[in-house]
N, C-alpha and C positions, 0 to 999 in steps of 0.2 A: 283178240285183235292185237297185232304187233304194235309196240310203242317205241319212241325214241328212248335211248338209254337214260337220258337225264330225267325222264318222267317216272322211272322205276321207283326211286326213293320217295317221291311224292305220293304215288299210289300206295306204297308200303306204309307210309305215315297214316294215309286215310284208313287202311285196314287195321293198323295198330290202334288208332284213336278214332274209331267210327263216329261220324257225325249223323245226325238224323237227316234222312234224305230231304224231307220237306224244307229243312233250313238251308240246304245247299241250293234247292230250287229257288228260294227267296233271294239268295245271293246272286244266282244267275240272272234273274229278272232285274234286280236293282243295278247290277254292274253292267250288263251287256244289252239287255232287251229294252228297258225303259228309255235309254238314250236313242233307241231306234223305233220309237213309236209305241212300244209297250206290249204288243201282241205277238204271240209265237205259236206256230202249229205244233201240236203234240208230237208229230213225227220227227220234227227237228229236235225237240227236247229229248226224245228217246235216243236219237243218234248221239247227242252230246253225252248223255249219261251212260250209254253203252261204252263209249270211249273212256269213261271215267271208272269202268268196272262195276257199275250199278245196273242191275237187271230191269227190264221193262215192267215187269209185274210190280216191283218195289216202287218204281216211278209212278205208275198209274194209281196205285194205292195212295201214295203221298199227295198226288194231284187231287184225287177225289176228296181227301181229308182237308187239304187246303181250301178247296172250293166250299165244302160244307161248313168250314169254320170261318168263312168270310175273308180269307186272304186272297183268293183268286176269283175271277169271273170267267165263265166259259161261254163261248159262242160256237155254233155249229154252222158249217157250210156243207151241205150234203152229209156225207159220213165222216167228214174231217172235223176234229175238235181244235179250237184255238183258245188260248188262255192269256189273260193279262192280270196284273196285280189290281185287286180291288182297292178302295180308298184305305182301308186298314193296312194293307201291305205297302202301299205307296208311302203313307205317312210314317210307317215304322222304319222303312229303309231310308227315307229322306232324313229322319232324325239321326240315324246312325251314320249317314253319308259324310257329315262334317267331321266325325271322328276318324272314320276309316281312311279317308283320302287326305287328311290334313298334312301339311308339309312339316309340321313340328308341334311340340307341345305348347300350351298357352303361355303367355307372359304372366309374371307374377309381381305384385307390388310389395311383397314381403309380409302380408297380413293374412291371417286365417279368419274365416267367418265362423262364429260359434253360435250354437242354438241351445238355450237352457230351457228345458221342459218346465212348463208352469201351467196351472189351471186344471180343469176337470177333463180335458181331452188329451191328456198326456200320451196314452197309448196310441191314439189315432195320429197325433202329431208326430210321434216317434216313427211310425210306420211310413208316413208321408215323407219324412226327412231321409230315412234309410233308402226309400225308393229313389230319391233324388241324388244318392251317392254319399250322404252324410254318414260318418262313422262315430261310434261311441268312444269317448275319451274317458269318461267317468260316469257315475250314476247320475242320469238326468242331463248330461252334457254331451253334445254332439258337435262334430267339426265337419265343415264342407271341403271337399277338394277345391282348390283354387279354380275359379271360373264357373263353378256349378251354380245353376239357378236354384234359389231356395223356394220351395212351395209355400203357399199361404198356410199359416198355422198360428197357434197361440203361443209359440215359443218366444222367449226373450232373445233378441239378436245382439250379439256382441262382436267386436273386432279385436283380435289379439295379434301382437307382433312377436315373432320368435326368430332369433337370428342365428346364423352359422349352424353349428352342429345341433343346437337345440331345435331348430326347424326340421332338420332331417330326422332327429329322434322322434319328434312328435308325429311326423308323416309315417314313419316306420311302425310306431305304435298304433296309429289309426288304421293304416292299410298295410298289414304285414306283406312284404314283397316276395317271400320265398316261393310260394306255390305258383304265383304268376311268372316270376323269373324263370322257373323251371319250364313252364309252358313255352315261354319265349325261346328258350334254349333248344327245346325239341323242334319247334318251328324252324329255327335257323339251321339245325342239322338236316332237316328234310328239304328245305327249299334253297339253301345256299348254292347248290349246283346250277340253279337257273341263272345266276349272275353271269356265268361264263357260257352257259350252253343254250341259252334261249334262242340264239340266232340259228341253231341247227335243228330246231324242232320242226315237225311238219305243221301245217296250218291248224289241223284239228288238235294235235297235241298242245300247240301253243294256246288254243282256247281252253282246253282242259286244265293246263298248268295255271293259266290266268284265273280261271274260276276257283280252283282249289287254293291258290295263293291268297286271293281276296277272302275266300270263305274262312280259311284257317286264321288269317290275320284278324278278321272281323271277330271271331270267337274270343280272341285274346284282348283286343283293344277295347271291346265293349264291357269287359270285365275289369279293365284297367282304370283306376281313378284319374288317369290323365294328368299326373302331377307334373309341374314344371321341372326343368333340368336341375334347378337349384335344390330340389328336394329328393333327388334321386342319387343313388350311389354312382361313383365315376364309371363303374363297370356294368351299369344297368343294361341288360340285354334287349330290353324293349327299344332302346335307342338304335341298336344295330338292326333290329327287326324292321323298324320303320325305314332305315336307310336301304336295306335289302329290297323292300317293296318299291321304294323310290327308283331303284335301278332296274329291277326285274320287270315291273309293270310296263313301263314304256318299251322295253325290249320285246315284250310279248304282244304289244298292242297291234302292230301292223299285221302280223300273220294271223292273229285271232280274228281281227275284223275282216280280213280277206276271206276266211272261211265263212264267216256270217254273210258276206256279200254274195258268195257263190251258192250257199246251201240253205240258209235260213229262210223260212217262209212265214207269211201271215195271211190273213184272209184275201188280201189283194195281190198276193204273189211275193216277190222278193221284198225283204225288209228295206225300209228307207235308209239313207246313210245316217250315221250317228250324228247327234248334235255336238256342239262345241265343248261340252263339259268334260268329256273323257280325256282330252288332251291336256287339261289343266290339273288332273289328279296328281297328288303328291308333289305338286309344284308350289314354290313359295309365292 
């Protein structure tokens, strides 16, 4: 299928850094389908993924896996299959949504939350804290990224103030930025053409570009400890990646929604119009 020239580096990025198809499907539902009622015909899904360079057999296998693992619910009308996110999938994307579409990093009061492991449940407490984003500073001492919610545990809680360069050094020790920074740079190299070329894409290519933009950004931002600007280097590429999304996403929105208006189907026919949430994404 021929594509707009601006889409080529994005599809090349997808081939160079392949994502699991099931994960892209979850992104599509959370970003574009849930705001339109949540259900989508398999035929529509296959058309979107064919335009993304992902074959029908791969998509069907991923859909079957997602349904058996409790991420999707399937209904049939005659021979046609329709899928929507199950509660597990909705909850997972809803939790991620606040991070993905945020207008900027959180505010910071200048203090770090520390947890000192104590008592007989040290290993279980460490696992719970690490799952919540805490990083190990020293043996038995963990630090939370600002704004992270601390799980219930037997750890001793402390607040510590670190100023200026000391705060940045502590953040870099806890959450080494190099690998994530390189991921953001690759993202920018692939998706930067959208900033100027989005208006020239066909409606379907705009939808594919929107899907892959959000999917690839989601993969990065959910690995990012979401540190405030005061704890990041001046040249932190995550800042530019967020700005790119804030510019490219609204530029792709009208054309991609137009394609969904014209082609996407659920059990009742055409999808309902999107709710009001999508226009507020990446906005302050």
